[in-house]
N, C-alpha and C positions, 0 to 999 in steps of 0.2 A: 622402603625401595616404595618403586612405579610400578602401581599395577597395571599391566597392559591387557592384561582381559574386558576391558572395556565395550560394553554391547551397545556401539554404534548408534544400532536402530531405535531403541528404548529409550537412549540417552535423547535423541531425537523425538519421537514421540511426547517425550515428558516436555520437551521444551517447546514444542508443539501446542499443547496441553496447558501451558501458563499462559503463552500467547493469547491463544484463543479466550482464555477465564477472562486475560484482563483487559483483550479487544472487548469481549463483553460490558463488561462492568463499566467501560469509559464509554462505550457506546451511549449505556444507559442516563450517566450523569450527564453528558454535553446533550443528549437528546431533547431530557428536560431543561437544561439550561439554555438551546435552542430556542426551544417553545417557548418559553417564558419573554421571550426579546419577541417571537411574532413573525420566527421565521419558516420558511415552508420550505424550503430547499438549499442544498448546499451542492456545489460543482466543485471538485479540486483536482487540476490538471497535478500531476505528477512525472517524475522522469530520473531515470538514475542509467550510467556508464562509469567503467571504468572505477568498479568496488568505490560510490558513492552516490549520491541522488540527495531530491529533496521536492518537494512540494511548490510547483512554482506560483500558483495562482489558485482563490479561492474566489467563487462567486456568492455572491446570498442572493435570496432573492425569501420576501419583493428587495430590492436594490433598495439603499439609503438608509438599511441600519447598520452600524458600524458595530463592531463586538471588540471588549475590553482586549487589552493585550496580554493578558492570560489565556482568558479564551480563548484568542487569536491561536496562539501557540500550541494549546490542548487541541486542537481540532488538527490543524498543521502534522501534529503528533499522531494525528488519534487514524487520519486518512492516509497518512506513509505509513502503519502499523498493519492497516488493515489491506492494504494493494499488498504491504509485502506476506501477510499472511498467505495471502491465494497466491501468491508467483513468488515465494522464497529466492532470494539467488538474485532479482531479476535486473539488479544495479552490477552486477559483472558483467567485465568485457564489455561488449558491444551494448547491452543495457534494455533497458525498457522501458515504457514509457504509458501511462495512461488516463484515463480521465472518470474519476469515481462522482457519484452523482446520487447524494443522498438525499429520498424524501425524506421530510419529518412528518407531514404529514401522518402517513402509512407505514414509517418508518424502514424504508424497504431502502436497499443500497442498490445499484447498478454497478457493475465494474468494467470498462471496455478498456482490456489490457492491450498491448501489442508487445514483443519481444522480438530484439534486431540479434539479425548473425551473418558471420559472413559464409559467404555459399563459392562453390567455385565448383565447377565443372573441367575433367580433365580425359585429357586424348594421348593415346599412345598409338605411333602406328612403326612397324619396325618391316626391314625389306621391302618399302614401295617400290 
């Protein structure tokens, strides 16, 4: 029989802690690899809506350094996961978008994020 006494808050906290640990590990691994290549900054543009999304573009500084395919995929995944950790569910409905800027020298990430939403104003006039 299915257990119907699930503590959703605890489950969500557990998942958040797991995501946080995974992001920290991936961040440390990526930081070492990107610094080894001589990179100083990564900028990732991401967007999501309608229950899906992805990283649209990644810019590297200094320019002219090419990432191996596997490292590029790992960086895409990290940028998405990091943005998602800060704004879970932003890809749903009207979605959201943003820019992640990672200063590799300082190991500091700035996240500029916007959520889209539909707004309406309602008026009702009776017996005018």
